[in-house]
DSSP file (Angstrom, degrees, kcal/mol; ACC not computed):
  #  RESIDUE AA STRUCTURE BP1 BP2  ACC     N-H-->O    O-->H-N    N-H-->O    O-->H-N    TCO  KAPPA ALPHA  PHI   PSI    X-CA   Y-CA   Z-CA
    1    1 A M              0   0    0      0, 0.0     2,-0.3     0, 0.0     0, 0.0   0.000 360.0 360.0 360.0 133.4   14.9   -2.3   15.7
    2    2 A S        -     0   0    0      0, 0.0     2,-0.4     0, 0.0     0, 0.0  -0.803 360.0-123.6-109.0 154.4   15.2   -5.6   17.4
    3    3 A Y        -     0   0    0     -2,-0.3     2,-0.4     2,-0.0     0, 0.0  -0.748  19.1-159.7 -97.8 143.0   12.4   -8.1   18.0
    4    4 A K        -     0   0    0     -2,-0.4     2,-0.5     3,-0.0     5,-0.0  -0.932  25.4-114.1-117.9 143.6   11.4   -9.4   21.4
    5    5 A K    >>  -     0   0    0     -2,-0.4     3,-1.5     1,-0.2     4,-0.6  -0.675  18.0-146.9 -79.7 123.6    9.5  -12.6   22.1
    6    6 A A  H >> S+     0   0    0     -2,-0.5     4,-2.8     1,-0.3     3,-0.9   0.809  94.8  67.4 -60.7 -30.8    6.1  -11.7   23.5
    7    7 A I  H 34 S+     0   0    0      1,-0.3    -1,-0.3     2,-0.2     5,-0.1   0.793 104.7  43.8 -61.3 -27.4    6.2  -14.8   25.6
    8    8 A Y  H <4 S+     0   0    0     -3,-1.5    -1,-0.3     1,-0.1    -2,-0.2   0.592 124.0  33.7 -91.4 -11.9    9.0  -13.4   27.7
    9    9 A I  H << S+     0   0    0     -3,-0.9    -2,-0.2    -4,-0.6    -3,-0.2   0.811 105.1  63.4-110.9 -46.2    7.6   -9.9   28.0
   10   10 A L  S  < S-     0   0    0     -4,-2.8    -1,-0.1    -5,-0.1     2,-0.0  -0.567  84.3-107.4 -90.3 146.1    3.8  -10.0   28.2
   11   11 A P     >  -     0   0    0      0, 0.0     4,-2.6     0, 0.0     3,-0.4  -0.384  37.4-111.4 -63.0 150.4    1.7  -11.6   30.9
   12   12 A N  H  > S+     0   0    0      1,-0.2     4,-2.4     2,-0.2     5,-0.2   0.864 116.1  51.6 -56.4 -41.7    0.1  -14.9   29.7
   13   13 A D  H  > S+     0   0    0      1,-0.2     4,-1.6     2,-0.2    -1,-0.2   0.883 112.3  46.5 -66.1 -36.6   -3.5  -13.5   29.8
   14   14 A L  H  > S+     0   0    0     -3,-0.4     4,-2.4     2,-0.2    -2,-0.2   0.896 110.7  53.0 -69.6 -40.1   -2.5  -10.4   27.7
   15   15 A L  H  X S+     0   0    0     -4,-2.6     4,-2.3     1,-0.2    -2,-0.2   0.916 108.5  49.9 -60.6 -43.4   -0.6  -12.6   25.3
   16   16 A E  H  X S+     0   0    0     -4,-2.4     4,-0.9    -5,-0.2    -1,-0.2   0.885 109.8  51.4 -63.1 -38.3   -3.6  -14.8   24.8
   17   17 A K  H >X S+     0   0    0     -4,-1.6     4,-0.6     1,-0.2     3,-0.6   0.914 110.2  48.4 -65.3 -42.9   -5.8  -11.7   24.2
   18   18 A V  H >X S+     0   0    0     -4,-2.4     4,-2.9     1,-0.2     3,-1.3   0.893 105.5  59.4 -63.5 -39.1   -3.3  -10.4   21.5
   19   19 A Q  H 3< S+     0   0    0     -4,-2.3    -1,-0.2     1,-0.3    -2,-0.2   0.746  93.9  65.4 -63.6 -23.1   -3.3  -13.9   19.9
   20   20 A E  H << S+     0   0    0     -4,-0.9    -1,-0.3    -3,-0.6    -2,-0.2   0.835 115.7  28.7 -64.8 -30.7   -7.1  -13.5   19.4
   21   21 A Y  H << S+     0   0    0     -3,-1.3     2,-0.4    -4,-0.6    -2,-0.2   0.829 136.5  21.1 -96.8 -40.8   -6.3  -10.6   17.0
   22   22 A V     <  -     0   0    0     -4,-2.9     2,-0.8     3,-0.1    -1,-0.3  -0.883  69.2-173.6-136.6  99.9   -2.9  -11.5   15.6
   23   23 A D  S    S-     0   0    0     -2,-0.4     3,-0.1     1,-0.2    -4,-0.1  -0.842  74.6 -18.0-102.9 107.8   -1.9  -15.2   15.9
   24   24 A G  S    S+     0   0    0     -2,-0.8     2,-0.2     1,-0.3    -1,-0.2   0.580 105.8 120.1  79.9   9.5    1.7  -15.9   14.8
   25   25 A E        -     0   0    0     -6,-0.0     2,-0.4    -3,-0.0    -1,-0.3  -0.665  67.0-109.6-103.1 160.3    2.2  -12.6   12.9
   26   26 A F        -     0   0    0     -2,-0.2     2,-0.3    -3,-0.1    -3,-0.0  -0.725  37.4-175.7 -85.3 137.1    4.7   -9.8   13.5
   27   27 A I        -     0   0    0     -2,-0.4     2,-0.5    -5,-0.1    -5,-0.0  -0.959  19.9-135.3-130.5 153.6    3.2   -6.6   14.8
   28   28 A Y        -     0   0    0     -2,-0.3    -2,-0.0     2,-0.0     0, 0.0  -0.929  11.5-161.5-107.6 128.1    4.8   -3.2   15.5
   29   29 A I        -     0   0    0     -2,-0.5    -2,-0.0     0, 0.0     0, 0.0  -0.934  20.2-138.6-109.7 111.3    4.0   -1.5   18.7
   30   30 A P        -     0   0    0      0, 0.0     3,-0.1     0, 0.0     2,-0.0  -0.233  21.9-101.3 -69.1 156.7    4.8    2.2   18.5
   31   31 A R        -     0   0    0      1,-0.1     2,-0.1     2,-0.1     5,-0.1  -0.333  42.5 -95.5 -68.7 155.7    6.5    4.2   21.3
   32   32 A K    >   -     0   0    0      1,-0.1     3,-1.9     3,-0.1     4,-0.4  -0.451  39.9-111.2 -66.0 149.8    4.4    6.4   23.5
   33   33 A S  G >  S+     0   0    0      1,-0.3     3,-0.8     2,-0.2    -1,-0.1   0.819 117.6  54.6 -58.7 -32.5    4.6   10.0   22.2
   34   34 A G  G 3  S+     0   0    0      1,-0.2    -1,-0.3     3,-0.0    -2,-0.0   0.640 107.8  50.8 -74.9 -13.9    6.6   11.1   25.2
   35   35 A N  G <  S+     0   0    0     -3,-1.9    -1,-0.2     2,-0.1    -2,-0.2   0.343  79.5 126.0-105.0   4.8    9.3    8.4   24.6
   36   36 A K    <   -     0   0    0     -3,-0.8     2,-0.3    -4,-0.4    -3,-0.0  -0.338  46.4-149.0 -68.4 145.5    9.9    9.1   20.9
   37   37 A R        -     0   0    0      1,-0.0     2,-0.1    -2,-0.0     3,-0.1  -0.819  21.0-104.0-111.4 153.0   13.5    9.7   19.8
   38   38 A E    >   -     0   0    0     -2,-0.3     3,-1.8     1,-0.1     4,-0.2  -0.422  49.7 -88.5 -71.0 151.5   14.7   11.9   17.0
   39   39 A W  T 3  S+     0   0    0      1,-0.3    -1,-0.1     2,-0.1     0, 0.0  -0.382 112.8  13.0 -60.0 133.2   15.9   10.2   13.8
   40   40 A G  T >  S+     0   0    0     -2,-0.1     3,-0.5    -3,-0.1     6,-0.4   0.539  86.4 123.7  80.7   7.1   19.6    9.3   14.0
   41   41 A S  T <  S+     0   0    0     -3,-1.8    -2,-0.1     1,-0.2    -1,-0.1   0.715  75.0  46.5 -75.4 -18.4   19.9    9.9   17.7
   42   42 A R  T 3  S+     0   0    0     -4,-0.2     2,-0.2    -5,-0.0    -1,-0.2   0.526 117.0  38.4 -99.6  -7.3   21.2    6.4   18.5
   43   43 A T  S <  S-     0   0    0     -3,-0.5     3,-0.3     1,-0.0     4,-0.2  -0.751  82.4-112.2-132.1 178.9   23.8    6.2   15.7
   44   44 A S  S  > S+     0   0    0     -2,-0.2     4,-2.4     1,-0.2     5,-0.2   0.299  84.7 106.0 -95.4   9.4   26.3    8.5   14.0
   45   45 A T  H  > S+     0   0    0      1,-0.2     4,-2.6     2,-0.2     5,-0.2   0.892  75.7  53.5 -57.2 -43.8   24.3    8.5   10.7
   46   46 A R  H  > S+     0   0    0     -6,-0.4     4,-2.0    -3,-0.3    -1,-0.2   0.921 111.9  44.7 -59.7 -45.1   23.0   12.0   11.1
   47   47 A Q  H  > S+     0   0    0     -7,-0.2     4,-2.4    -4,-0.2    -1,-0.2   0.890 112.2  52.4 -67.5 -38.9   26.6   13.4   11.7
   48   48 A E  H  X S+     0   0    0     -4,-2.4     4,-2.5     1,-0.2    -2,-0.2   0.912 110.8  46.8 -63.2 -43.0   27.9   11.4    8.8
   49   49 A L  H  X S+     0   0    0     -4,-2.6     4,-2.7     2,-0.2    -1,-0.2   0.878 110.4  53.6 -67.0 -37.2   25.3   12.7    6.4
   50   50 A Y  H  X S+     0   0    0     -4,-2.0     4,-2.1    -5,-0.2    -2,-0.2   0.934 111.7  44.8 -61.6 -46.1   25.9   16.3    7.6
   51   51 A K  H  X S+     0   0    0     -4,-2.4     4,-2.2     2,-0.2    -2,-0.2   0.905 113.6  50.4 -65.2 -41.5   29.6   15.9    6.9
   52   52 A R  H  X S+     0   0    0     -4,-2.5     4,-2.5     1,-0.2    -2,-0.2   0.931 110.8  48.5 -61.9 -45.4   28.9   14.3    3.5
   53   53 A N  H  X S+     0   0    0     -4,-2.7     4,-2.1     1,-0.2    -1,-0.2   0.875 110.2  51.6 -65.3 -37.3   26.5   17.1    2.5
   54   54 A K  H  X S+     0   0    0     -4,-2.1     4,-2.5    -5,-0.2    -1,-0.2   0.914 110.8  49.0 -62.1 -42.0   29.0   19.8    3.6
   55   55 A Q  H  X S+     0   0    0     -4,-2.2     4,-2.7     2,-0.2    -2,-0.2   0.892 108.5  52.9 -65.9 -39.8   31.6   18.1    1.4
   56   56 A I  H  X S+     0   0    0     -4,-2.5     4,-2.2     2,-0.2    -1,-0.2   0.928 111.2  47.0 -59.5 -44.6   29.3   17.9   -1.6
   57   57 A Y  H  X S+     0   0    0     -4,-2.1     4,-2.6     2,-0.2    -2,-0.2   0.906 111.5  50.3 -66.1 -41.2   28.6   21.7   -1.2
   58   58 A E  H  X S+     0   0    0     -4,-2.5     4,-1.6     2,-0.2    -2,-0.2   0.908 110.9  49.6 -62.9 -41.1   32.4   22.4   -0.9
   59   59 A D  H  <>S+     0   0    0     -4,-2.7     5,-2.3     2,-0.2     4,-0.3   0.897 110.1  51.6 -62.3 -40.0   33.0   20.3   -4.0
   60   60 A Y  H ><5S+     0   0    0     -4,-2.2     3,-1.4     1,-0.2    -2,-0.2   0.926 109.7  48.2 -62.5 -45.1   30.3   22.2   -5.8
   61   61 A L  H 3<5S+     0   0    0     -4,-2.6    -1,-0.2     1,-0.3    -2,-0.2   0.791 105.9  59.7 -65.6 -26.7   31.8   25.6   -4.8
   62   62 A A  T 3<5S-     0   0    0     -4,-1.6    -1,-0.3    -5,-0.2    -2,-0.2   0.518 131.1 -90.3 -80.2  -5.1   35.2   24.3   -6.0
   63   63 A G  T < 5S+     0   0    0     -3,-1.4    -3,-0.2    -4,-0.3    -2,-0.1   0.432  75.0 145.5 116.0  -1.5   33.7   23.8   -9.5
   64   64 A Y      < -     0   0    0     -5,-2.3    -1,-0.3    -8,-0.1     2,-0.1  -0.433  47.0-124.6 -65.3 142.0   32.3   20.3   -9.7
   65   65 A S     >  -     0   0    0      1,-0.1     4,-2.4    -2,-0.1     5,-0.2  -0.466  19.5-113.6 -80.6 160.8   29.2   20.0  -11.8
   66   66 A S  H  > S+     0   0    0      1,-0.2     4,-2.2     2,-0.2     5,-0.1   0.887 119.6  51.7 -60.7 -39.0   26.0   18.5  -10.4
   67   67 A Q  H  > S+     0   0    0      2,-0.2     4,-1.9     1,-0.2    -1,-0.2   0.899 109.3  49.9 -65.4 -40.2   26.4   15.6  -12.7
   68   68 A G  H  > S+     0   0    0      1,-0.2     4,-2.6     2,-0.2    -2,-0.2   0.901 111.3  48.4 -64.4 -40.9   29.9   15.0  -11.6
   69   69 A L  H  X S+     0   0    0     -4,-2.4     4,-2.6     2,-0.2     6,-0.3   0.877 107.1  56.9 -65.9 -37.0   28.9   15.1   -7.9
   70   70 A S  H  X>S+     0   0    0     -4,-2.2     5,-1.6     1,-0.2     4,-0.6   0.915 112.4  40.9 -59.4 -44.2   26.0   12.7   -8.7
   71   71 A R  H  <5S+     0   0    0     -4,-1.9     3,-0.4     3,-0.2    -2,-0.2   0.905 114.8  51.8 -70.5 -41.9   28.5   10.2  -10.1
   72   72 A K  H  <5S+     0   0    0     -4,-2.6    -2,-0.2     1,-0.2    -1,-0.2   0.893 121.0  31.3 -63.6 -41.7   31.1   10.8   -7.3
   73   73 A Y  H  <5S-     0   0    0     -4,-2.6    -1,-0.2    -5,-0.1    -2,-0.2   0.365 104.0-122.5-102.0   3.8   28.7   10.3   -4.4
   74   74 A F  T  <5 +     0   0    0     -4,-0.6     2,-0.3    -3,-0.4    -3,-0.2   0.899  68.1 130.9  56.3  44.4   26.4    7.8   -6.1
   75   75 A L      < -     0   0    0     -5,-1.6    -1,-0.2    -6,-0.3    -2,-0.1  -0.865  63.1 -97.5-122.4 158.0   23.3   10.0   -5.6
   76   76 A S     >  -     0   0    0     -2,-0.3     4,-2.2     1,-0.1     5,-0.2  -0.329  33.5-114.4 -69.7 157.8   20.6   11.1   -8.0
   77   77 A L  H  > S+     0   0    0      1,-0.2     4,-2.6     2,-0.2     5,-0.2   0.891 118.3  55.0 -59.9 -40.4   20.9   14.5   -9.7
   78   78 A K  H  > S+     0   0    0      1,-0.2     4,-2.3     2,-0.2    -1,-0.2   0.893 106.9  50.5 -61.3 -39.9   17.8   15.6   -7.8
   79   79 A S  H  > S+     0   0    0      2,-0.2     4,-2.6     1,-0.2    -2,-0.2   0.917 110.4  48.9 -64.6 -43.1   19.4   14.6   -4.5
   80   80 A I  H  X S+     0   0    0     -4,-2.2     4,-2.6     1,-0.2    -2,-0.2   0.929 111.7  49.3 -61.8 -45.2   22.6   16.6   -5.3
   81   81 A Q  H  X S+     0   0    0     -4,-2.6     4,-2.4     1,-0.2    -2,-0.2   0.893 111.6  49.4 -62.1 -40.1   20.5   19.6   -6.3
   82   82 A R  H  X S+     0   0    0     -4,-2.3     4,-2.7     2,-0.2    -2,-0.2   0.921 111.3  48.8 -64.6 -44.4   18.5   19.4   -3.1
   83   83 A I  H  X S+     0   0    0     -4,-2.6     4,-2.6     2,-0.2     5,-0.2   0.918 112.2  48.4 -62.8 -44.1   21.7   19.1   -1.0
   84   84 A I  H  X S+     0   0    0     -4,-2.6     4,-2.5     2,-0.2    -1,-0.2   0.927 113.0  48.2 -61.8 -45.2   23.3   22.1   -2.7
   85   85 A R  H  X S+     0   0    0     -4,-2.4     4,-2.1    -5,-0.2    -2,-0.2   0.922 113.1  47.2 -61.6 -44.8   20.1   24.2   -2.3
   86   86 A E  H  X S+     0   0    0     -4,-2.7     4,-1.4     2,-0.2    -2,-0.2   0.905 113.9  47.3 -64.4 -41.7   19.8   23.3    1.4
   87   87 A Q  H  X S+     0   0    0     -4,-2.6     4,-0.9     1,-0.2    -1,-0.2   0.890 110.9  51.9 -67.3 -38.9   23.5   24.0    2.1
   88   88 A K  H >< S+     0   0    0     -4,-2.5     3,-0.5    -5,-0.2    -1,-0.2   0.902 111.4  47.3 -63.4 -40.7   23.2   27.3    0.2
   89   89 A N  H 3< S+     0   0    0     -4,-2.1    -1,-0.2     1,-0.2    -2,-0.2   0.733 107.6  56.4 -73.4 -23.2   20.2   28.3    2.3
   90   90 A S  H 3<        0   0    0     -4,-1.4    -1,-0.2     1,-0.2    -2,-0.2   0.640 360.0 360.0 -85.0 -13.6   21.9   27.3    5.6
   91   91 A D    <<        0   0    0     -4,-0.9    -1,-0.2    -3,-0.5    -2,-0.1   0.476 360.0 360.0 -78.2 360.0   24.9   29.6    5.0
């Protein structure tokens, strides 16, 4: 998320009205419901996590223990167990 200076975006009268409520503070203005994007739609993070989770499951099927996978991928044991369960259910 990038920040925009309100002075360059908002009309002066609206900016003054906002300053009555929040003067010099950062505020978050959420998107309109029709403009919302899915998580990971602007980056490749979703695809990278999908590939990583598939690899974790393949390693598990190849005989790696959950504890070994936890150390290999720097994830908690609970996360590894969740990923294995999700991958098992998606097959």
